[in-house]
N, C-alpha and C positions, 0 to 999 in steps of 0.2 A: 495463352492467356495470362496476364500477371493477375495475382491474387490480390483482393482488394482489402488490406489488413485493417483500413480504418472501419470496414463494415464488420468485419470480424471482430474488431474491438466493441463497437456498439452492441453486436449480438450477444458477446459475452457479457456485458454488463447486464443487458436485459434478462438474460438467461437466470443470471445469478442475483436477481433483485436489486442491483444497485443503481440501475438507471431511474434517473428522474429528470425529467425535461426541462423543468425550471432551474435546477441545479445546473443542469449541462449548460444552458443559455447563460447562466451566471458565470460560471467558470471560462467560458469561451470569451465573454466579455472582458473579464479581469484578467484572463490568462496571458502569458508571454510563450510564444511559439516559435520554434526555430528550426533550421536543419541540422540534423545530427553530425552531419559532415563536418559543420563548424565547430572546431574542438575546444575554442576558448569558450564557447556557451555552455559546454557540458558540465563544468564545475556549478553551474547555477540549477541544475535539475533539482526540482523538489516541489512541496507544497508547502506554502508560508502562510502563516495566521498572523493577522494584525489584532492584538488584544488590547482593549482599554486599561485605564487605572484601575476600574472596577472588575477587571478579569473577564470582561465579557468579549466574545469573539465578533470583532468589527468587519472583518473580510478575509477572504481566501484567495490567494494568488498562486495558480499553478505555474510554473516554468517546465515546460516540458517540449521534447522534439516532436515534430510532425510525424504521423504514423505511416512509415514507408516499408516496414519489414517486420520481422519478428522480433527483433531486439527492441525496436522503439514501441511496438505493440505491448511489450512486457513491462517496459519502462512506464508508459501510460497507465496501464492496469495499476501497477503500484501507486503511483502518485495520484490518480484519479480516485482510487479507493479511499485514500487519506481525505481527500476532499469530498467526496460524496459522503462518507461517514459523519463528517464535520459540518456539513452545509445545513443540517436541520438545527444546529446550534447558533446560527447567526443571530446575533443580539443578546445571547445567553452567557451565562457564567460558564466557563470552560477549562478544562486542564489540559494542555496540549502537550504537557512535558511528562505524562505519565508513561511509565515503562512498557505499558501494554500497545503502544501506538503503532509499533511496526509489526506486530502479529497478523493482523488480517491483510495488510497489502500484501506482505510474503505469502500469506497461505492463498491469496487469490491468484498469485503468481503461478504457485505450485498446481494449484487446480487448473489454470489454463494449460500449463505443459502437460499434465495428466490427460486431460481432455484432448487436446489437439495432437498429442503423441509426437511433438516437434523435437527432432533430434537437435537443431541449432538452438532451439528455445531451452532444451534442457541443457545443453553445454553452457548457455550464458547464465543460467541460474546456479548451475554447480561452480561457476567461477565466481559468481556474487557471493555465494555462500562461502567459498573457500577464503573470502577476504575478511571473514568474522572469525577473529581469534578471541583468545582469552583476555587479550588487552583491548578488544572493542567495546564500545558503549554498553552498558548492561541492556539496555533495550534490543539491540541487535541480537546479543546473546540469547536473550529471553525468547525473542521470536524464532530463532534457530531450535531451539529446545522445544518450543510449542507447536512445531508444524505438524508432526504427524498426529499429535492430539486434535488439533484443530481440524486437519482432513477428516479424521474419524468423525468428529463432532459434526461436521459439515454434511456427511452422509444422511445424518438424521435430522439436522436442524439447518435449515437454509435461510432463515432470516437475518439479515445482516447485522440487525439491532440485537437480537438475541446472541448473536455470535459475538458482538462487541462485550456484551455482559459477560459471556463465559470466558473472554480472552482476559478480562481483568481479573477475574477469579484464579485463572490459570496463572498470571503474572504473578499474583502474591505468593502462590506455592512455589513457583521457580525462582523468585528473586531469593526465598529463603534457602532453597537448595542451593543456587549459585554463590549466594553470600558465604553459606557454610564452607563450600569448596574454597572460597577465597581465604578464610580465615584459617584453613588447616595448615 
């Protein structure tokens, strides 16, 4: 019997306090979903925010592949984490360009791998992590540096809102550390 990866995805979101029925309905209505086999669509994978002139979040649009296997499940965990964490800010002033924005989506990917003990998922995450170098955007470098601290913190605090606050604090510390490395 083939595994139902979509059910695994929903279970993961629920188990980790990320699932919000209203947010999921909103994201499904606004989302763009495609078959991962269509290579030309892969370049558009992401969570996109529409911000008005007053810097208020007007909408969130996901562009993700249908969940058919481990890789597409991990991609969706990452992008939905972005969307679900920002959903509560619709209509409010928000900064979507902060350096901590990648920490929690990457942490939840690693948490999924740790819990599922998936070898193919682990290899995929290792590949993604290997693509982050000293020349990568600071937000990705910070997220890589923060992973173990965030996983350790998750074992004590599983509330995504509180984790988001901690990721911002950790970002300040890591930004200083990485900036110091660059100026040497």
